Structure formats: C-alpha cells, structure tokens
C-alpha positions as CSV (number, residue, x, y, z in Angstrom):
1,M,33.7,16.9,14.8
2,L,33.6,17.6,18.5
3,V,30.2,16.1,19.1
4,R,31.3,12.8,17.5
5,M,34.5,12.7,19.6
6,L,32.6,13.3,22.8
7,H,30.0,10.6,21.9
8,E,32.8,8.2,21.2
9,K,34.3,9.0,24.6
10,G,31.0,7.9,26.2
11,L,29.3,11.3,26.8
12,R,25.6,11.1,26.0
13,S,22.9,13.8,25.8
14,E,21.5,12.8,29.2
15,H,24.9,13.5,30.8
16,A,25.0,17.0,29.3
17,Y,21.4,17.7,30.3
18,L,22.1,16.5,33.8
19,A,25.2,18.8,34.0
20,G,23.0,21.7,32.9
21,F,20.5,21.1,35.7
22,A,23.3,20.5,38.2
23,S,24.9,23.8,37.2
24,I,21.6,25.6,37.8
25,L,21.5,24.1,41.3
26,A,25.2,24.9,41.9
27,S,24.5,28.5,40.8
28,I,21.7,28.8,43.3
29,A,23.8,27.2,46.0
30,T,26.7,29.6,45.4
31,W,24.4,32.5,45.3
32,Q,22.9,31.6,48.7
33,A,26.4,31.2,50.1
34,S,27.3,34.6,48.7
35,L,24.4,36.2,50.5
36,R,25.9,35.0,53.8
37,I,29.4,36.1,52.8
38,E,28.3,39.6,51.8
39,K,26.6,40.1,55.1
40,K,30.1,39.7,56.6
41,G,31.3,42.7,54.6
42,E,32.7,41.0,51.5
43,E,31.5,42.8,48.4
44,R,30.7,41.1,45.1
45,A,30.7,37.6,46.6
46,D,28.1,36.7,44.1
47,R,30.5,36.6,41.2
48,L,31.0,32.9,41.4
49,S,27.3,32.2,41.2
50,T,27.1,34.5,38.1
51,F,30.0,32.6,36.5
52,V,28.4,29.2,37.3
53,G,25.1,30.6,36.0
54,E,26.6,30.9,32.6
55,W,27.1,27.2,32.2
56,P,23.6,25.8,31.8
57,P,23.0,27.1,28.2
58,T,26.3,25.5,27.1
59,F,25.4,22.2,28.6
60,F,21.9,22.2,27.2
61,A,23.2,23.2,23.7
62,L,25.7,20.3,24.0
63,G,23.0,18.0,25.1
64,L,20.9,19.0,22.1
65,A,23.8,18.5,19.7
66,L,24.5,15.1,21.2
67,A,20.8,14.1,21.0
68,N,20.8,15.1,17.3
69,Y,23.9,13.0,16.7
70,E,22.5,10.1,18.6
71,K,19.3,10.3,16.6
72,A,21.3,10.4,13.3
73,C,23.4,7.4,14.3
74,H,20.3,5.5,15.3
75,H,18.7,6.0,11.9
76,K,21.8,4.8,10.2
77,H,21.6,1.4,11.9
C-alpha cells in the first residue's frame, strides 16, 4: 500500500497538507510572474501556474489518506 510505504518513509499528513498550501502559494507566485512576462509579449506564460495549481488537491488527498492511516495505526496501539 502506497500510504503505508510513505508513512514508513517518514511522510506524515502534516507534511502533505503543508505541501498543498505551499503549492497554492507557488501557483499564485508563478501566476503573478506570468503577468509580468506576458506584458513583455510572451503569450501563455501562465501555463506553469495552471500546472502548479493542479497539485493542491493531490497533496490534500494524500494528507487525508495519511491522516486516516495514522488514526488507524494509533487505534491499534
């Protein structure tokens, strides 16, 4: 199971949630940078911010899966 392997490697739900919030901030930052680039004539510079903006749901879902795994492990002990 992927979640168990990640947990055994030291990844915790807090880490995944933090990565989700960080990727939201990174998406905003790259979007702001793309606005400056597009003013210089480069079209579709916002593609990177759109790509980075796809990451948060994955990180939050992973965080939820890890939180559920951590809760289940805690109840066993």
